[in-house]
C-alpha positions in Angstrom: 1.5 0.7 9.4 -0.6 3.6 10.7 -3.5 5.2 8.7 -1.4 8.1 7.4 1.3 5.9 6.0 -1.3 3.5 4.5 -3.1 6.5 2.8 0.2 7.9 1.5 1.3 4.6 0.1 -2.2 4.0 -1.3 -2.0 7.3 -3.2 1.2 6.1 -4.7 -0.6 3.1 -6.1 0.2 0.5 -3.3 -3.0 -1.6 -3.2 -1.6 -3.6 -0.3 -1.5 -0.5 1.8 -5.2 0.2 1.0 -6.0 -3.4 1.9 -4.5 -2.6 5.4 -7.2 0.1 5.7 -9.9 -2.1 4.5 -8.9 -4.9 6.9 -8.7 -2.4 9.8 -12.1 -0.7 9.2 -14.2 -3.4 7.6 -15.9 -4.6 10.7 -16.6 -1.1 12.0 -17.9 0.0 8.5 -20.1 -3.1 8.4 -21.5 -2.5 11.9 -22.1 1.1 11.0 -24.0 0.3 7.8 -26.0 -2.4 9.6 -27.0 -0.2 12.5 -27.8 2.8 10.4 -30.4 0.7 8.5 -28.7 -1.3 5.7 -29.7 -4.5 7.3 -28.8 -7.6 5.2 -27.4 -5.3 2.5 -24.7 -3.9 4.7 -22.0 -5.9 2.9 -22.9 -4.2 -0.4 -23.0 -0.8 1.2 -19.5 -1.4 2.8 -18.0 -2.6 -0.5 -19.4 0.5 -2.4 -18.1 2.8 0.4 -14.6 1.4 0.2 -14.6 1.7 -3.6 -15.8 5.3 -3.3 -13.2 6.0 -0.5 -10.4 4.7 -2.7 -11.6 6.7 -5.7 -11.7 9.9 -3.6 -8.6 9.3 -1.5 -6.8 12.1 -3.3 -9.3 14.5 -1.8 -8.9 13.2 1.7 -7.4 15.9 4.0 -4.2 14.6 5.3 -4.6 16.3 8.7 -8.0 14.7 9.3 -8.6 11.2 10.8 -9.5 8.5 8.3 -12.1 6.7 10.4 -14.8 9.4 10.5 -14.2 10.3 6.9 -14.8 6.6 5.9 -17.8 6.3 8.2 -19.3 9.4 6.6 -19.1 7.6 3.2 -20.7 4.5 4.7 -23.5 6.7 6.2 -24.1 8.3 2.9 -24.2 5.0 1.1 -26.6 3.6 3.7 -28.8 6.7 3.4 -28.9 6.2 -0.4 -29.9 2.6 0.0 -32.6 3.2 2.5 -34.0 6.1 0.5 -34.0 4.0 -2.6 -35.7 1.1 -0.8 -38.5 3.5 0.2 -38.9 1.8 3.6 -37.3 1.8 7.0 -35.0 -1.1 7.6 -35.1 -3.0 10.8 -32.3 -2.3 13.2 -30.6 -5.3 14.8 -27.3 -5.4 16.7 -24.8 -7.6 15.1 -22.5 -9.1 17.6 -19.8 -10.0 15.1 -16.9 -11.6 17.0 -18.3 -10.7 20.4 -20.8 -13.5 20.9 -20.0 -15.4 24.1 -20.3 -19.1 23.3 -19.7 -20.2 26.9 -22.6 -21.7 28.9 -23.7 -19.0 31.3 -23.1 -19.6 35.0 -26.5 -17.9 35.6 -29.0 -19.0 33.0 -31.7 -16.8 34.5 -29.5 -13.8 34.5 -28.5 -14.5 30.9 -32.2 -14.7 29.9 -33.0 -11.5 31.6 -30.0 -9.7 29.9 -31.1 -11.1 26.5 -34.7 -9.8 27.1 -33.4 -6.4 28.2 -31.2 -6.1 25.1 -34.1 -7.1 22.9 -36.4 -4.5 24.5 -33.7 -1.8 24.1 -33.1 -2.6 20.5 -36.9 -2.5 19.8 -37.0 0.9 21.5 -34.1 2.1 19.5 -35.8 0.8 16.3 -38.9 2.9 17.2 -37.0 6.2 17.5 -37.4 8.8 14.8 -34.7 8.4 12.2 -32.5 11.4 13.2 -32.6 10.4 16.9 -31.9 6.7 16.0 -28.9 7.7 13.9 -27.5 9.9 16.7 -28.0 7.3 19.4 -26.5 4.5 17.2 -23.4 6.5 16.4 -22.8 7.8 19.9 -23.6 4.6 21.9 -23.5 1.6 19.7 -20.6 2.7 17.6 -19.0 4.7 20.5 -18.2 7.8 18.3 -17.5 11.1 19.9 -19.9 14.0 19.3 -17.5 15.5 16.7 -17.1 12.2 14.9 -20.9 11.6 14.9 -21.3 15.1 13.5 -18.8 14.3 10.7 -20.3 10.9 10.0 -23.9 12.2 9.8 -22.9 15.5 8.2 -24.7 17.4 10.9 -23.7 20.4 13.2 -22.4 19.2 16.6 -25.4 21.0 18.2 -27.8 18.9 16.2 -26.0 15.7 17.3 -26.3 16.9 20.9 -30.0 17.7 20.7 -30.9 14.6 18.7 -29.0 12.4 21.1 -30.6 14.1 24.1 -34.1 13.7 22.6 -33.4 10.0 21.6 -32.1 9.1 25.1 -35.1 10.9 26.7 -37.5 8.8 24.5 -35.6 5.6 25.4 -35.9 6.4 29.1 -39.6 6.9 28.7 -39.9 3.7 26.8 -37.7 1.4 28.8 -37.3 3.4 32.0 -35.3 1.8 34.8 -35.6 -1.7 33.3 -32.2 -1.4 31.7 -30.4 0.0 34.8 
């Protein structure tokens, strides 16, 4: 069942159809909340986002893609959480389902890669919030500029400039170490 059919059936009261959407987008929504600053509270943010999405499904534009619309709700909920907390949450990449449990053929190479990843994440954590949000959406979540603009509720030009500034700061911070 594609998103359009699941949405149409959900609007008719078919909760199983909405469960299809929840199953399809839960991991992405969780990763989005986590990377945008929800940290350990990402699960709560995602649950609230799915409840709000369901409540407002009747207002969803049928010609628009569901994913960016949902991620916008997740971003808003994450923003509300971080604002209410009054502090900036740490940013850590959650590798749900992507962790490689094999013993590496090259332990030294694996250690270097882990160190590089840690330095990159630390550098991303140190970015100003707007630049961090743009870089996370574009490169960690692999959203297009248009999707990032929709998720963050920014003009596309702001996404471009914030991403550019964030990447420039990251290049200054980590330089060629990550190449």
